[in-house]
C-alpha positions in Angstrom: -142.0 90.4 -74.1 -139.7 87.5 -74.1 -142.2 85.0 -75.5 -143.3 87.4 -78.3 -139.6 88.0 -79.2 -138.8 84.3 -79.3 -141.8 83.7 -81.6 -140.7 86.5 -83.9 -137.3 84.9 -84.3 -138.9 82.4 -86.8 -139.3 85.2 -89.3 -135.7 86.5 -88.9 -132.8 85.7 -91.2 -129.4 86.9 -90.1 -126.7 87.2 -92.8 -123.0 87.1 -92.0 -120.1 87.2 -94.4 -116.8 85.4 -93.8 -113.7 84.6 -95.7 -113.8 81.1 -97.2 -111.8 78.9 -99.6 -113.1 77.8 -103.0 -114.9 74.8 -101.4 -116.9 77.1 -99.0 -114.9 76.2 -95.9 -114.4 79.2 -93.6 -110.9 80.2 -92.7 -112.1 80.9 -89.1 -115.1 79.4 -87.4 -118.0 81.6 -86.4 -118.3 81.7 -82.7 -121.4 82.4 -80.5 -120.1 85.9 -79.7 -120.0 86.8 -83.5 -123.5 85.4 -84.1 -125.0 87.2 -81.0 -123.4 90.5 -82.2 -124.8 90.0 -85.7 -128.3 89.1 -84.4 -128.2 92.2 -82.1 -127.0 94.5 -84.9 -129.6 93.2 -87.5 -132.6 93.1 -85.1 -131.8 95.8 -82.5 -132.5 93.3 -79.7 -129.6 92.4 -77.5 -129.1 88.7 -77.1 -126.4 87.2 -74.9 -124.2 84.5 -76.5 -125.0 82.2 -73.6 -128.6 81.9 -74.9 -127.5 80.6 -78.4 -127.6 76.8 -79.0 -126.4 74.9 -82.1 -124.9 71.5 -82.6 -121.4 72.2 -83.9 -119.1 75.1 -84.8 -120.0 76.9 -88.0 -117.1 76.3 -90.4 -118.7 76.5 -93.8 -120.8 78.8 -96.0 -124.5 77.8 -95.9 -127.7 78.1 -94.0 -128.1 77.1 -90.3 -130.9 77.1 -87.8 -129.8 78.7 -84.5 -131.9 78.2 -81.4 -132.2 80.9 -78.7 -133.1 79.4 -75.3 -133.9 81.5 -72.3 -135.0 79.6 -69.2 -137.5 77.0 -70.5 -138.6 79.1 -73.5 -137.0 78.9 -76.9 -137.2 80.1 -80.5 -135.0 79.8 -83.6 -133.7 82.0 -86.4 -132.0 81.3 -89.7 -128.4 82.2 -90.1 -127.0 82.6 -93.6 -123.3 82.5 -94.0 -122.0 83.9 -97.3 -118.5 84.1 -98.7 -116.8 87.4 -98.2 -115.2 88.2 -101.5 
């Protein structure tokens, strides 16, 4: 089940809204807990924040690739951060 789920991640786009300034910089960074919660809510599959990997904190509106790594297996999904108006 794990392998098939990780492969399906490639087709998943998670959208989050956050308050940002006019330049697209978020007032508060998105943390792994927030992203894991959004992924679980939008896909109905619980993922622990410990399995999420990304290079740096998300501090701006845009698109990001987030890797999910469980043991030696991994997959990735697209995270879209939009300005909450």
